[in-house]
N, C-alpha and C positions, 0 to 999 in steps of 0.2 A: 910766499910766504911773508908776510911783511917785517922787517927787519925791527931791532929793538934795539935802544940803547939804556945803559945804567950809570948813574949818576949817586955821589957818595956828598953827605955832608957832615960835615963835625959838628952840629950841634941842631937844635932844634929849631931856632932862628934861623941859621942857613939856609937848611929845609925848606922854611916858611916861604923864606925870599927865591928861593929853583919855583916851587909851587906856583909862585906869580908869571913864571916864565915859560912852564910848559906845563902840561897835561899828562900827568904820568895815570897808567895803569895800574900800578903799584907801588906800594911803598912798605920799607922793613925798616922796623924802630926797636932800637934797645927800648926800654921804658926807663930806663935809670938814666939822665943826659943830664950833661951841665946846664948850668940855668933853665931856663924851660923844659919839663919835663916831659915824657913821651904822651904820658894820658894828655895833657895839655895841647902835644902836637896833632896828636890824632882828633883832640876834639877838633880845632881850628882846620886838620887837613878837611875833615868831614864837613865842616859849616862852605869851605872854598870851593871844595871838589865832592861832590855825595858817592860820585862812581867809582872812587880809587879803592882797590882793594889793599886794606892795609894790615899787616901781619906784625904782630909786637913779638919781641924777645924778653922773657922772665926768665929768672933764677929760680923764684920761685913764688908760689900760690900766696896774695899776701893783698895790701892796700893797690898797691899799685895795680894786679893783672885786676881786682873790681873796678877800676880809678879806667880802666885801659876799656875794660866792656860796657862801661857807661857811657863813658866815649863815643864809641860807634865801632871799636878793634871788631873785624871779620874773623883771626885767627888768633891765640897767642899759643906761642910756641914755647915750651919750658928748656931752657938749653943747662950747661953745667957752668958754673960757678966760674 
């Protein structure tokens, strides 16, 4: 079995910096992030690493989830506030 590692980032900008150094198979992100939002992060990841599986966490259905879908998110999980 291949080993896997997890990494965390405190912002979308930090996550994007990490993407320059790694090739993740998956990304899990909240949609509401400080600075660059989750939908923009998804859009940028899709551009740089199109095969990365992207899961977004949302507290409700709305503009954020629509933007995430348009940006190329694979799955949106609705989580409690």
